[in-house]
PDB file of N, CA, C and O in Angstrom:
ATOM      1  N   MET A   1       7.705   4.200  -0.706  1.00  0.00           N
ATOM      2  CA  MET A   1       7.302   4.977   0.256  1.00  0.00           C
ATOM      3  C   MET A   1       5.768   4.898   0.593  1.00  0.00           C
ATOM      4  O   MET A   1       5.072   3.893   0.454  1.00  0.00           O
ATOM      5  N   ASN A   2       5.375   6.070   1.038  1.00  0.00           N
ATOM      6  CA  ASN A   2       3.939   6.018   1.107  1.00  0.00           C
ATOM      7  C   ASN A   2       3.153   6.418  -0.119  1.00  0.00           C
ATOM      8  O   ASN A   2       3.704   7.111  -0.974  1.00  0.00           O
ATOM      9  N   ASN A   3       1.987   6.054  -0.248  1.00  0.00           N
ATOM     10  CA  ASN A   3       1.110   6.466  -1.394  1.00  0.00           C
ATOM     11  C   ASN A   3       0.427   7.749  -1.028  1.00  0.00           C
ATOM     12  O   ASN A   3      -0.803   7.777  -1.085  1.00  0.00           O
ATOM     13  N   GLN A   4       1.053   8.746  -0.682  1.00  0.00           N
ATOM     14  CA  GLN A   4       0.578   9.961  -0.175  1.00  0.00           C
ATOM     15  C   GLN A   4       0.763  11.228  -1.037  1.00  0.00           C
ATOM     16  O   GLN A   4       1.796  11.291  -1.704  1.00  0.00           O
ATOM     17  N   LYS A   5      -0.069  12.183  -1.096  1.00  0.00           N
ATOM     18  CA  LYS A   5       0.116  13.419  -1.746  1.00  0.00           C
ATOM     19  C   LYS A   5       0.656  14.382  -0.882  1.00  0.00           C
ATOM     20  O   LYS A   5       0.634  14.219   0.338  1.00  0.00           O
ATOM     21  N   LEU A   6       1.220  15.539  -1.508  1.00  0.00           N
ATOM     22  CA  LEU A   6       1.828  16.470  -0.632  1.00  0.00           C
ATOM     23  C   LEU A   6       0.711  17.379   0.095  1.00  0.00           C
ATOM     24  O   LEU A   6      -0.360  17.637  -0.455  1.00  0.00           O
ATOM     25  N   PRO A   7       1.014  17.779   1.212  1.00  0.00           N
ATOM     26  CA  PRO A   7       0.007  18.678   1.871  1.00  0.00           C
ATOM     27  C   PRO A   7      -0.051  19.967   1.093  1.00  0.00           C
ATOM     28  O   PRO A   7       0.945  20.394   0.510  1.00  0.00           O
ATOM     29  N   LEU A   8      -1.275  20.623   1.080  1.00  0.00           N
ATOM     30  CA  LEU A   8      -1.514  21.714   0.234  1.00  0.00           C
ATOM     31  C   LEU A   8      -0.720  22.941   0.647  1.00  0.00           C
ATOM     32  O   LEU A   8      -0.620  23.869  -0.156  1.00  0.00           O
ATOM     33  N   TYR A   9      -0.126  23.013   1.886  1.00  0.00           N
ATOM     34  CA  TYR A   9       0.707  24.044   2.344  1.00  0.00           C
ATOM     35  C   TYR A   9       2.095  24.045   1.621  1.00  0.00           C
ATOM     36  O   TYR A   9       2.863  25.000   1.737  1.00  0.00           O
ATOM     37  N   PHE A  10       2.374  22.997   0.911  1.00  0.00           N
ATOM     38  CA  PHE A  10       3.587  22.975   0.058  1.00  0.00           C
ATOM     39  C   PHE A  10       3.412  23.834  -1.246  1.00  0.00           C
ATOM     40  O   PHE A  10       4.375  24.322  -1.838  1.00  0.00           O
ATOM     41  N   ARG A  11       2.215  23.969  -1.612  1.00  0.00           N
ATOM     42  CA  ARG A  11       2.062  24.806  -2.871  1.00  0.00           C
ATOM     43  C   ARG A  11       2.543  26.119  -2.886  1.00  0.00           C
ATOM     44  O   ARG A  11       2.779  26.665  -3.963  1.00  0.00           O
ATOM     45  N   SER A  12       2.733  26.744  -1.721  1.00  0.00           N
ATOM     46  CA  SER A  12       3.342  28.096  -1.779  1.00  0.00           C
ATOM     47  C   SER A  12       4.864  28.125  -1.903  1.00  0.00           C
ATOM     48  O   SER A  12       5.445  29.165  -2.213  1.00  0.00           O
ATOM     49  N   ILE A  13       5.504  26.993  -1.663  1.00  0.00           N
ATOM     50  CA  ILE A  13       6.914  26.915  -1.891  1.00  0.00           C
ATOM     51  C   ILE A  13       7.222  26.141  -3.188  1.00  0.00           C
ATOM     52  O   ILE A  13       8.390  26.048  -3.564  1.00  0.00           O
ATOM     53  N   LEU A  14       6.351  25.661  -3.786  1.00  0.00           N
ATOM     54  CA  LEU A  14       6.442  24.865  -5.145  1.00  0.00           C
ATOM     55  C   LEU A  14       5.723  25.583  -6.201  1.00  0.00           C
ATOM     56  O   LEU A  14       5.191  24.945  -7.110  1.00  0.00           O
ATOM     57  N   TRP A  15       5.664  26.914  -6.149  1.00  0.00           N
ATOM     58  CA  TRP A  15       4.906  27.759  -7.076  1.00  0.00           C
ATOM     59  C   TRP A  15       5.347  27.564  -8.549  1.00  0.00           C
ATOM     60  O   TRP A  15       4.531  27.731  -9.455  1.00  0.00           O
ATOM     61  N   SER A  16       6.544  27.236  -8.777  1.00  0.00           N
ATOM     62  CA  SER A  16       7.045  27.204 -10.192  1.00  0.00           C
ATOM     63  C   SER A  16       6.908  25.777 -10.718  1.00  0.00           C
ATOM     64  O   SER A  16       7.384  25.492 -11.818  1.00  0.00           O
ATOM     65  N   TYR A  17       6.324  24.939 -10.028  1.00  0.00           N
ATOM     66  CA  TYR A  17       5.949  23.573 -10.559  1.00  0.00           C
ATOM     67  C   TYR A  17       4.418  23.371 -10.594  1.00  0.00           C
ATOM     68  O   TYR A  17       3.650  24.021  -9.885  1.00  0.00           O
ATOM     69  N   ASN A  18       4.021  22.390 -11.502  1.00  0.00           N
ATOM     70  CA  ASN A  18       2.657  21.972 -11.437  1.00  0.00           C
ATOM     71  C   ASN A  18       2.393  21.170 -10.402  1.00  0.00           C
ATOM     72  O   ASN A  18       2.531  19.949 -10.482  1.00  0.00           O
ATOM     73  N   PHE A  19       1.947  21.844  -9.221  1.00  0.00           N
ATOM     74  CA  PHE A  19       1.733  21.180  -7.875  1.00  0.00           C
ATOM     75  C   PHE A  19       1.009  19.931  -7.889  1.00  0.00           C
ATOM     76  O   PHE A  19       1.405  19.005  -7.181  1.00  0.00           O
ATOM     77  N   PHE A  20      -0.044  19.806  -8.645  1.00  0.00           N
ATOM     78  CA  PHE A  20      -0.874  18.576  -8.595  1.00  0.00           C
ATOM     79  C   PHE A  20      -0.258  17.435  -9.389  1.00  0.00           C
ATOM     80  O   PHE A  20      -0.729  16.299  -9.329  1.00  0.00           O
ATOM     81  N   MET A  21       0.756  17.731 -10.103  1.00  0.00           N
ATOM     82  CA  MET A  21       1.436  16.652 -10.905  1.00  0.00           C
ATOM     83  C   MET A  21       2.753  16.163 -10.016  1.00  0.00           C
ATOM     84  O   MET A  21       3.360  15.134 -10.312  1.00  0.00           O
ATOM     85  N   LEU A  22       3.063  16.850  -9.103  1.00  0.00           N
ATOM     86  CA  LEU A  22       4.300  16.421  -8.185  1.00  0.00           C
ATOM     87  C   LEU A  22       3.949  15.098  -7.505  1.00  0.00           C
ATOM     88  O   LEU A  22       2.846  14.902  -6.995  1.00  0.00           O
ATOM     89  N   ASP A  23       4.883  14.248  -7.519  1.00  0.00           N
ATOM     90  CA  ASP A  23       4.745  12.939  -6.765  1.00  0.00           C
ATOM     91  C   ASP A  23       5.781  12.892  -5.609  1.00  0.00           C
ATOM     92  O   ASP A  23       6.973  12.948  -5.911  1.00  0.00           O
ATOM     93  N   PRO A  24       5.423  12.796  -4.351  1.00  0.00           N
ATOM     94  CA  PRO A  24       6.371  12.762  -3.305  1.00  0.00           C
ATOM     95  C   PRO A  24       7.453  11.828  -3.478  1.00  0.00           C
ATOM     96  O   PRO A  24       8.532  12.084  -2.944  1.00  0.00           O
ATOM     97  N   ASP A  25       7.300  10.759  -4.167  1.00  0.00           N
ATOM     98  CA  ASP A  25       8.405   9.701  -4.383  1.00  0.00           C
ATOM     99  C   ASP A  25       9.221  10.093  -5.485  1.00  0.00           C
ATOM    100  O   ASP A  25      10.428  10.220  -5.277  1.00  0.00           O
ATOM    101  N   ARG A  26       8.757  10.306  -6.633  1.00  0.00           N
ATOM    102  CA  ARG A  26       9.426  10.597  -7.920  1.00  0.00           C
ATOM    103  C   ARG A  26      10.081  11.921  -7.718  1.00  0.00           C
ATOM    104  O   ARG A  26      11.245  12.012  -8.107  1.00  0.00           O
ATOM    105  N   ASP A  27       9.515  12.967  -7.169  1.00  0.00           N
ATOM    106  CA  ASP A  27      10.056  14.387  -7.031  1.00  0.00           C
ATOM    107  C   ASP A  27      10.643  14.733  -5.753  1.00  0.00           C
ATOM    108  O   ASP A  27      10.676  15.908  -5.387  1.00  0.00           O
ATOM    109  N   LYS A  28      11.127  13.754  -5.025  1.00  0.00           N
ATOM    110  CA  LYS A  28      11.621  14.066  -3.633  1.00  0.00           C
ATOM    111  C   LYS A  28      12.741  15.031  -3.671  1.00  0.00           C
ATOM    112  O   LYS A  28      12.802  15.823  -2.730  1.00  0.00           O
ATOM    113  N   VAL A  29      13.616  15.096  -4.579  1.00  0.00           N
ATOM    114  CA  VAL A  29      14.753  15.898  -4.593  1.00  0.00           C
ATOM    115  C   VAL A  29      14.195  17.477  -4.631  1.00  0.00           C
ATOM    116  O   VAL A  29      14.547  18.333  -3.819  1.00  0.00           O
ATOM    117  N   ILE A  30      13.324  17.682  -5.653  1.00  0.00           N
ATOM    118  CA  ILE A  30      12.628  18.911  -5.773  1.00  0.00           C
ATOM    119  C   ILE A  30      12.054  19.378  -4.519  1.00  0.00           C
ATOM    120  O   ILE A  30      12.313  20.485  -4.047  1.00  0.00           O
ATOM    121  N   ILE A  31      11.243  18.498  -3.962  1.00  0.00           N
ATOM    122  CA  ILE A  31      10.392  18.783  -2.757  1.00  0.00           C
ATOM    123  C   ILE A  31      11.302  19.090  -1.653  1.00  0.00           C
ATOM    124  O   ILE A  31      11.061  20.069  -0.947  1.00  0.00           O
ATOM    125  N   ILE A  32      12.419  18.282  -1.413  1.00  0.00           N
ATOM    126  CA  ILE A  32      13.308  18.456  -0.222  1.00  0.00           C
ATOM    127  C   ILE A  32      14.038  19.884  -0.429  1.00  0.00           C
ATOM    128  O   ILE A  32      14.035  20.732   0.464  1.00  0.00           O
ATOM    129  N   ILE A  33      14.642  20.073  -1.638  1.00  0.00           N
ATOM    130  CA  ILE A  33      15.398  21.369  -1.808  1.00  0.00           C
ATOM    131  C   ILE A  33      14.441  22.559  -1.491  1.00  0.00           C
ATOM    132  O   ILE A  33      14.776  23.449  -0.710  1.00  0.00           O
ATOM    133  N   ASN A  34      13.287  22.539  -2.100  1.00  0.00           N
ATOM    134  CA  ASN A  34      12.507  23.691  -1.965  1.00  0.00           C
ATOM    135  C   ASN A  34      11.983  23.829  -0.507  1.00  0.00           C
ATOM    136  O   ASN A  34      11.851  24.964  -0.048  1.00  0.00           O
ATOM    137  N   ALA A  35      11.670  22.712   0.268  1.00  0.00           N
ATOM    138  CA  ALA A  35      11.356  22.760   1.640  1.00  0.00           C
ATOM    139  C   ALA A  35      12.486  23.399   2.469  1.00  0.00           C
ATOM    140  O   ALA A  35      12.247  24.235   3.340  1.00  0.00           O
ATOM    141  N   ILE A  36      13.772  22.958   2.156  1.00  0.00           N
ATOM    142  CA  ILE A  36      14.917  23.541   2.903  1.00  0.00           C
ATOM    143  C   ILE A  36      15.105  24.968   2.666  1.00  0.00           C
ATOM    144  O   ILE A  36      15.358  25.746   3.586  1.00  0.00           O
ATOM    145  N   ASN A  37      14.976  25.352   1.356  1.00  0.00           N
ATOM    146  CA  ASN A  37      15.330  26.675   0.979  1.00  0.00           C
ATOM    147  C   ASN A  37      14.218  27.733   1.307  1.00  0.00           C
ATOM    148  O   ASN A  37      14.543  28.844   1.725  1.00  0.00           O
ATOM    149  N   TYR A  38      12.925  27.391   1.118  1.00  0.00           N
ATOM    150  CA  TYR A  38      11.790  28.171   1.145  1.00  0.00           C
ATOM    151  C   TYR A  38      10.760  27.945   2.325  1.00  0.00           C
ATOM    152  O   TYR A  38      10.001  28.822   2.739  1.00  0.00           O
ATOM    153  N   GLY A  39      10.832  26.716   2.789  1.00  0.00           N
ATOM    154  CA  GLY A  39       9.754  26.317   3.762  1.00  0.00           C
ATOM    155  C   GLY A  39      10.009  26.799   5.186  1.00  0.00           C
ATOM    156  O   GLY A  39      11.054  27.367   5.503  1.00  0.00           O
ATOM    157  N   GLY A  40       9.041  26.557   6.003  1.00  0.00           N
ATOM    158  CA  GLY A  40       8.977  26.752   7.313  1.00  0.00           C
ATOM    159  C   GLY A  40       9.174  25.509   8.113  1.00  0.00           C
ATOM    160  O   GLY A  40       9.466  24.430   7.598  1.00  0.00           O
ATOM    161  N   LEU A  41       8.993  25.711   9.463  1.00  0.00           N
ATOM    162  CA  LEU A  41       9.073  24.490  10.286  1.00  0.00           C
ATOM    163  C   LEU A  41       8.228  23.342   9.954  1.00  0.00           C
ATOM    164  O   LEU A  41       8.663  22.200  10.107  1.00  0.00           O
ATOM    165  N   ARG A  42       6.955  23.585   9.473  1.00  0.00           N
ATOM    166  CA  ARG A  42       6.048  22.464   9.161  1.00  0.00           C
ATOM    167  C   ARG A  42       6.489  21.777   7.847  1.00  0.00           C
ATOM    168  O   ARG A  42       6.194  20.597   7.654  1.00  0.00           O
ATOM    169  N   HIS A  43       7.135  22.437   7.011  1.00  0.00           N
ATOM    170  CA  HIS A  43       7.664  21.885   5.844  1.00  0.00           C
ATOM    171  C   HIS A  43       8.828  20.933   6.135  1.00  0.00           C
ATOM    172  O   HIS A  43       8.917  19.824   5.608  1.00  0.00           O
ATOM    173  N   TRP A  44       9.721  21.434   7.011  1.00  0.00           N
ATOM    174  CA  TRP A  44      10.902  20.645   7.398  1.00  0.00           C
ATOM    175  C   TRP A  44      10.403  19.452   8.189  1.00  0.00           C
ATOM    176  O   TRP A  44      10.821  18.321   7.942  1.00  0.00           O
ATOM    177  N   ARG A  45       9.554  19.685   9.092  1.00  0.00           N
ATOM    178  CA  ARG A  45       9.016  18.481   9.836  1.00  0.00           C
ATOM    179  C   ARG A  45       8.350  17.439   8.949  1.00  0.00           C
ATOM    180  O   ARG A  45       8.473  16.248   9.237  1.00  0.00           O
ATOM    181  N   TRP A  46       7.658  17.821   7.895  1.00  0.00           N
ATOM    182  CA  TRP A  46       7.032  16.879   6.962  1.00  0.00           C
ATOM    183  C   TRP A  46       7.991  16.092   6.229  1.00  0.00           C
ATOM    184  O   TRP A  46       7.842  14.873   6.143  1.00  0.00           O
ATOM    185  N   ILE A  47       9.022  16.723   5.661  1.00  0.00           N
ATOM    186  CA  ILE A  47       9.994  16.143   4.872  1.00  0.00           C
ATOM    187  C   ILE A  47      10.710  15.155   5.865  1.00  0.00           C
ATOM    188  O   ILE A  47      10.917  14.016   5.446  1.00  0.00           O
ATOM    189  N   SER A  48      11.079  15.456   7.043  1.00  0.00           N
ATOM    190  CA  SER A  48      11.715  14.682   8.024  1.00  0.00           C
ATOM    191  C   SER A  48      10.823  13.478   8.394  1.00  0.00           C
ATOM    192  O   SER A  48      11.336  12.363   8.487  1.00  0.00           O
ATOM    193  N   ASP A  49       9.627  13.648   8.587  1.00  0.00           N
ATOM    194  CA  ASP A  49       8.703  12.467   8.893  1.00  0.00           C
ATOM    195  C   ASP A  49       8.452  11.607   7.790  1.00  0.00           C
ATOM    196  O   ASP A  49       8.425  10.394   7.998  1.00  0.00           O
ATOM    197  N   PHE A  50       8.252  12.083   6.575  1.00  0.00           N
ATOM    198  CA  PHE A  50       7.776  11.446   5.352  1.00  0.00           C
ATOM    199  C   PHE A  50       9.004  10.629   4.836  1.00  0.00           C
ATOM    200  O   PHE A  50       8.905   9.415   4.662  1.00  0.00           O
ATOM    201  N   TYR A  51      10.124  11.288   4.603  1.00  0.00           N
ATOM    202  CA  TYR A  51      11.353  10.665   3.978  1.00  0.00           C
ATOM    203  C   TYR A  51      12.287   9.991   5.114  1.00  0.00           C
ATOM    204  O   TYR A  51      13.006   9.033   4.830  1.00  0.00           O
ATOM    205  N   GLY A  52      12.246  10.466   6.242  1.00  0.00           N
ATOM    206  CA  GLY A  52      13.233  10.217   7.246  1.00  0.00           C
ATOM    207  C   GLY A  52      14.405  10.872   7.184  1.00  0.00           C
ATOM    208  O   GLY A  52      14.908  11.125   6.089  1.00  0.00           O
ATOM    209  N   LYS A  53      14.974  11.220   8.309  1.00  0.00           N
ATOM    210  CA  LYS A  53      16.121  12.080   8.333  1.00  0.00           C
ATOM    211  C   LYS A  53      17.414  11.545   7.517  1.00  0.00           C
ATOM    212  O   LYS A  53      18.155  12.316   6.907  1.00  0.00           O
ATOM    213  N   SER A  54      17.581  10.337   7.562  1.00  0.00           N
ATOM    214  CA  SER A  54      18.646   9.787   6.888  1.00  0.00           C
ATOM    215  C   SER A  54      18.533   9.845   5.396  1.00  0.00           C
ATOM    216  O   SER A  54      19.545  10.068   4.731  1.00  0.00           O
ATOM    217  N   GLU A  55      17.298   9.647   4.793  1.00  0.00           N
ATOM    218  CA  GLU A  55      17.088   9.812   3.414  1.00  0.00           C
ATOM    219  C   GLU A  55      17.149  11.328   3.050  1.00  0.00           C
ATOM    220  O   GLU A  55      17.646  11.582   1.952  1.00  0.00           O
ATOM    221  N   VAL A  56      16.762  12.259   3.732  1.00  0.00           N
ATOM    222  CA  VAL A  56      17.006  13.688   3.476  1.00  0.00           C
ATOM    223  C   VAL A  56      18.386  14.105   3.491  1.00  0.00           C
ATOM    224  O   VAL A  56      18.843  14.911   2.681  1.00  0.00           O
ATOM    225  N   ALA A  57      19.141  13.483   4.536  1.00  0.00           N
ATOM    226  CA  ALA A  57      20.668  13.704   4.474  1.00  0.00           C
ATOM    227  C   ALA A  57      21.290  13.173   3.307  1.00  0.00           C
ATOM    228  O   ALA A  57      22.148  13.840   2.728  1.00  0.00           O
ATOM    229  N   ASN A  58      20.956  12.059   2.901  1.00  0.00           N
ATOM    230  CA  ASN A  58      21.455  11.361   1.675  1.00  0.00           C
ATOM    231  C   ASN A  58      21.273  12.222   0.373  1.00  0.00           C
ATOM    232  O   ASN A  58      22.170  12.451  -0.438  1.00  0.00           O
ATOM    233  N   ILE A  59      19.987  12.662   0.297  1.00  0.00           N
ATOM    234  CA  ILE A  59      19.800  13.580  -0.859  1.00  0.00           C
ATOM    235  C   ILE A  59      20.635  14.825  -0.837  1.00  0.00           C
ATOM    236  O   ILE A  59      21.216  15.276  -1.824  1.00  0.00           O
ATOM    237  N   LEU A  60      20.652  15.366   0.413  1.00  0.00           N
ATOM    238  CA  LEU A  60      21.470  16.718   0.548  1.00  0.00           C
ATOM    239  C   LEU A  60      22.896  16.376   0.235  1.00  0.00           C
ATOM    240  O   LEU A  60      23.506  17.202  -0.443  1.00  0.00           O
ATOM    241  N   ARG A  61      23.540  15.265   0.630  1.00  0.00           N
ATOM    242  CA  ARG A  61      24.829  15.019   0.409  1.00  0.00           C
ATOM    243  C   ARG A  61      25.163  14.914  -1.045  1.00  0.00           C
ATOM    244  O   ARG A  61      26.274  15.233  -1.469  1.00  0.00           O
ATOM    245  N   GLY A  62      24.133  14.434  -1.864  1.00  0.00           N
ATOM    246  CA  GLY A  62      24.286  14.199  -3.272  1.00  0.00           C
ATOM    247  C   GLY A  62      24.238  15.316  -4.164  1.00  0.00           C
ATOM    248  O   GLY A  62      24.739  15.241  -5.286  1.00  0.00           O
ATOM    249  N   ILE A  63      23.549  16.565  -3.654  1.00  0.00           N
ATOM    250  CA  ILE A  63      23.504  17.665  -4.557  1.00  0.00           C
ATOM    251  C   ILE A  63      24.597  18.606  -4.259  1.00  0.00           C
ATOM    252  O   ILE A  63      25.278  18.498  -3.239  1.00  0.00           O
ATOM    253  N   PRO A  64      24.772  19.535  -5.148  1.00  0.00           N
ATOM    254  CA  PRO A  64      25.872  20.599  -4.906  1.00  0.00           C
ATOM    255  C   PRO A  64      25.410  21.510  -3.769  1.00  0.00           C
ATOM    256  O   PRO A  64      24.228  21.847  -3.702  1.00  0.00           O
ATOM    257  N   LYS A  65      26.268  21.896  -2.918  1.00  0.00           N
ATOM    258  CA  LYS A  65      25.991  22.790  -1.855  1.00  0.00           C
ATOM    259  C   LYS A  65      25.348  24.063  -2.350  1.00  0.00           C
ATOM    260  O   LYS A  65      24.525  24.645  -1.645  1.00  0.00           O
ATOM    261  N   SER A  66      25.692  24.506  -3.519  1.00  0.00           N
ATOM    262  CA  SER A  66      25.062  25.833  -3.990  1.00  0.00           C
ATOM    263  C   SER A  66      23.640  25.646  -4.286  1.00  0.00           C
ATOM    264  O   SER A  66      22.996  26.658  -4.562  1.00  0.00           O
ATOM    265  N   GLU A  67      23.025  24.462  -4.272  1.00  0.00           N
ATOM    266  CA  GLU A  67      21.591  24.209  -4.462  1.00  0.00           C
ATOM    267  C   GLU A  67      20.760  24.735  -3.102  1.00  0.00           C
ATOM    268  O   GLU A  67      19.557  24.988  -3.170  1.00  0.00           O
ATOM    269  N   ILE A  68      21.452  24.861  -1.981  1.00  0.00           N
ATOM    270  CA  ILE A  68      20.833  25.250  -0.706  1.00  0.00           C
ATOM    271  C   ILE A  68      21.365  26.708  -0.432  1.00  0.00           C
ATOM    272  O   ILE A  68      22.525  27.095  -0.579  1.00  0.00           O
ATOM    273  N   ARG A  69      20.307  27.418  -0.016  1.00  0.00           N
ATOM    274  CA  ARG A  69      20.530  28.779   0.263  1.00  0.00           C
ATOM    275  C   ARG A  69      21.537  28.952   1.479  1.00  0.00           C
ATOM    276  O   ARG A  69      21.446  28.188   2.439  1.00  0.00           O
ATOM    277  N   ASP A  70      22.417  29.869   1.447  1.00  0.00           N
ATOM    278  CA  ASP A  70      23.402  30.017   2.520  1.00  0.00           C
ATOM    279  C   ASP A  70      22.745  30.115   3.946  1.00  0.00           C
ATOM    280  O   ASP A  70      23.288  29.572   4.908  1.00  0.00           O
ATOM    281  N   ARG A  71      21.667  30.756   4.058  1.00  0.00           N
ATOM    282  CA  ARG A  71      21.063  30.966   5.443  1.00  0.00           C
ATOM    283  C   ARG A  71      20.551  29.606   5.984  1.00  0.00           C
ATOM    284  O   ARG A  71      20.336  29.502   7.191  1.00  0.00           O
ATOM    285  N   ALA A  72      20.349  28.577   5.165  1.00  0.00           N
ATOM    286  CA  ALA A  72      19.827  27.301   5.559  1.00  0.00           C
ATOM    287  C   ALA A  72      20.876  26.272   5.754  1.00  0.00           C
ATOM    288  O   ALA A  72      20.584  25.223   6.328  1.00  0.00           O
ATOM    289  N   ILE A  73      22.096  26.498   5.309  1.00  0.00           N
ATOM    290  CA  ILE A  73      23.160  25.475   5.403  1.00  0.00           C
ATOM    291  C   ILE A  73      23.403  24.969   6.817  1.00  0.00           C
ATOM    292  O   ILE A  73      23.409  23.771   7.100  1.00  0.00           O
ATOM    293  N   ARG A  74      23.614  26.013   7.742  1.00  0.00           N
ATOM    294  CA  ARG A  74      23.953  25.603   9.066  1.00  0.00           C
ATOM    295  C   ARG A  74      22.887  24.800   9.861  1.00  0.00           C
ATOM    296  O   ARG A  74      23.163  23.821  10.555  1.00  0.00           O
ATOM    297  N   LEU A  75      21.675  25.298   9.696  1.00  0.00           N
ATOM    298  CA  LEU A  75      20.589  24.511  10.392  1.00  0.00           C
ATOM    299  C   LEU A  75      20.288  23.165   9.716  1.00  0.00           C
ATOM    300  O   LEU A  75      19.859  22.214  10.370  1.00  0.00           O
ATOM    301  N   THR A  76      20.523  23.098   8.375  1.00  0.00           N
ATOM    302  CA  THR A  76      20.315  21.802   7.713  1.00  0.00           C
ATOM    303  C   THR A  76      21.421  20.813   8.257  1.00  0.00           C
ATOM    304  O   THR A  76      21.176  19.664   8.625  1.00  0.00           O
ATOM    305  N   SER A  77      22.537  21.342   8.262  1.00  0.00           N
ATOM    306  CA  SER A  77      23.715  20.555   8.823  1.00  0.00           C
ATOM    307  C   SER A  77      23.376  19.959  10.261  1.00  0.00           C
ATOM    308  O   SER A  77      23.618  18.801  10.601  1.00  0.00           O
ATOM    309  N   LEU A  78      22.856  20.810  10.947  1.00  0.00           N
ATOM    310  CA  LEU A  78      22.592  20.386  12.480  1.00  0.00           C
ATOM    311  C   LEU A  78      21.382  19.478  12.541  1.00  0.00           C
ATOM    312  O   LEU A  78      21.449  18.450  13.214  1.00  0.00           O
ATOM    313  N   LEU A  79      20.268  19.796  11.872  1.00  0.00           N
ATOM    314  CA  LEU A  79      19.082  18.885  11.909  1.00  0.00           C
ATOM    315  C   LEU A  79      19.240  17.615  11.206  1.00  0.00           C
ATOM    316  O   LEU A  79      18.680  16.611  11.645  1.00  0.00           O
ATOM    317  N   PHE A  80      19.935  17.577  10.181  1.00  0.00           N
ATOM    318  CA  PHE A  80      19.879  16.343   9.257  1.00  0.00           C
ATOM    319  C   PHE A  80      21.318  15.637   9.312  1.00  0.00           C
ATOM    320  O   PHE A  80      21.556  14.637   8.635  1.00  0.00           O
ATOM    321  N   GLY A  81      22.181  16.177  10.090  1.00  0.00           N
ATOM    322  CA  GLY A  81      23.542  15.565  10.242  1.00  0.00           C
ATOM    323  C   GLY A  81      24.354  15.571   9.010  1.00  0.00           C
ATOM    324  O   GLY A  81      25.128  14.637   8.799  1.00  0.00           O
ATOM    325  N   VAL A  82      24.234  16.581   8.156  1.00  0.00           N
ATOM    326  CA  VAL A  82      25.072  16.650   7.033  1.00  0.00           C
ATOM    327  C   VAL A  82      26.373  17.552   7.350  1.00  0.00           C
ATOM    328  O   VAL A  82      26.362  18.774   7.494  1.00  0.00           O
ATOM    329  N   SER A  83      27.405  16.771   7.424  1.00  0.00           N
ATOM    330  CA  SER A  83      28.762  17.428   7.752  1.00  0.00           C
ATOM    331  C   SER A  83      29.610  17.558   6.561  1.00  0.00           C
ATOM    332  O   SER A  83      30.573  18.321   6.643  1.00  0.00           O
ATOM    333  N   THR A  84      29.387  16.908   5.434  1.00  0.00           N
ATOM    334  CA  THR A  84      30.089  17.170   4.200  1.00  0.00           C
ATOM    335  C   THR A  84      29.097  17.390   3.107  1.00  0.00           C
ATOM    336  O   THR A  84      28.058  16.736   3.019  1.00  0.00           O
ATOM    337  N   TRP A  85      29.455  18.349   2.262  1.00  0.00           N
ATOM    338  CA  TRP A  85      28.697  18.818   1.222  1.00  0.00           C
ATOM    339  C   TRP A  85      29.424  18.561  -0.027  1.00  0.00           C
ATOM    340  O   TRP A  85      30.655  18.569  -0.050  1.00  0.00           O
ATOM    341  N   ASN A  86      28.671  18.320  -1.116  1.00  0.00           N
ATOM    342  CA  ASN A  86      29.101  18.213  -2.441  1.00  0.00           C
ATOM    343  C   ASN A  86      29.335  19.546  -2.976  1.00  0.00           C
ATOM    344  O   ASN A  86      28.441  20.381  -2.842  1.00  0.00           O
ATOM    345  N   HIS A  87      30.556  19.894  -3.640  1.00  0.00           N
ATOM    346  CA  HIS A  87      30.720  21.164  -4.246  1.00  0.00           C
ATOM    347  C   HIS A  87      30.684  21.067  -5.818  1.00  0.00           C
ATOM    348  O   HIS A  87      31.287  20.168  -6.404  1.00  0.00           O
ATOM    349  N   ALA A  88      29.995  21.971  -6.436  1.00  0.00           N
ATOM    350  CA  ALA A  88      29.816  22.112  -7.814  1.00  0.00           C
ATOM    351  C   ALA A  88      31.156  22.462  -8.512  1.00  0.00           C
ATOM    352  O   ALA A  88      31.841  23.352  -8.008  1.00  0.00           O
ATOM    353  N   PRO A  89      31.536  21.900  -9.513  1.00  0.00           N
ATOM    354  CA  PRO A  89      32.749  22.375 -10.242  1.00  0.00           C
ATOM    355  C   PRO A  89      32.565  23.709 -10.796  1.00  0.00           C
ATOM    356  O   PRO A  89      31.460  24.061 -11.209  1.00  0.00           O
ATOM    357  N   ARG A  90      33.641  24.515 -10.833  1.00  0.00           N
ATOM    358  CA  ARG A  90      33.665  25.740 -11.394  1.00  0.00           C
ATOM    359  C   ARG A  90      33.823  25.816 -12.979  1.00  0.00           C
ATOM    360  O   ARG A  90      33.374  26.763 -13.624  1.00  0.00           O
ATOM    361  N   SER A  91      34.412  24.878 -13.480  1.00  0.00           N
ATOM    362  CA  SER A  91      34.516  24.783 -14.864  1.00  0.00           C
ATOM    363  C   SER A  91      34.677  23.330 -15.373  1.00  0.00           C
ATOM    364  O   SER A  91      34.878  22.402 -14.589  1.00  0.00           O
ATOM    365  N   PHE A  92      34.585  23.169 -16.671  1.00  0.00           N
ATOM    366  CA  PHE A  92      34.578  21.772 -17.209  1.00  0.00           C
ATOM    367  C   PHE A  92      36.029  21.533 -17.763  1.00  0.00           C
ATOM    368  O   PHE A  92      36.245  20.492 -18.384  1.00  0.00           O
ATOM    369  N   ASN A  93      36.883  22.309 -17.597  1.00  0.00           N
ATOM    370  CA  ASN A  93      38.390  22.198 -18.160  1.00  0.00           C
ATOM    371  C   ASN A  93      39.140  21.204 -17.261  1.00  0.00           C
ATOM    372  O   ASN A  93      40.322  20.941 -17.483  1.00  0.00           O
TER     373      ASN A  93
END
């Protein structure tokens, strides 16, 4: 990808991580999930521009639907074209 750091405005949605140690390439799943769940329009726009809509959609299809807050599911589906979600198993039996 790009050899770029996260914009400082991501710090407010990644408060539980060591912000300056996050790498946009290595930690893209963390960044995308937090941007979707807690970010605003500029976070969503940045992940879309930086990773591309298809890459964001691929990441979202690979994680359990429960990782995304209910209020963001519909908009995420529309903006990133995610029509099928991965469901987490309820038990290991």
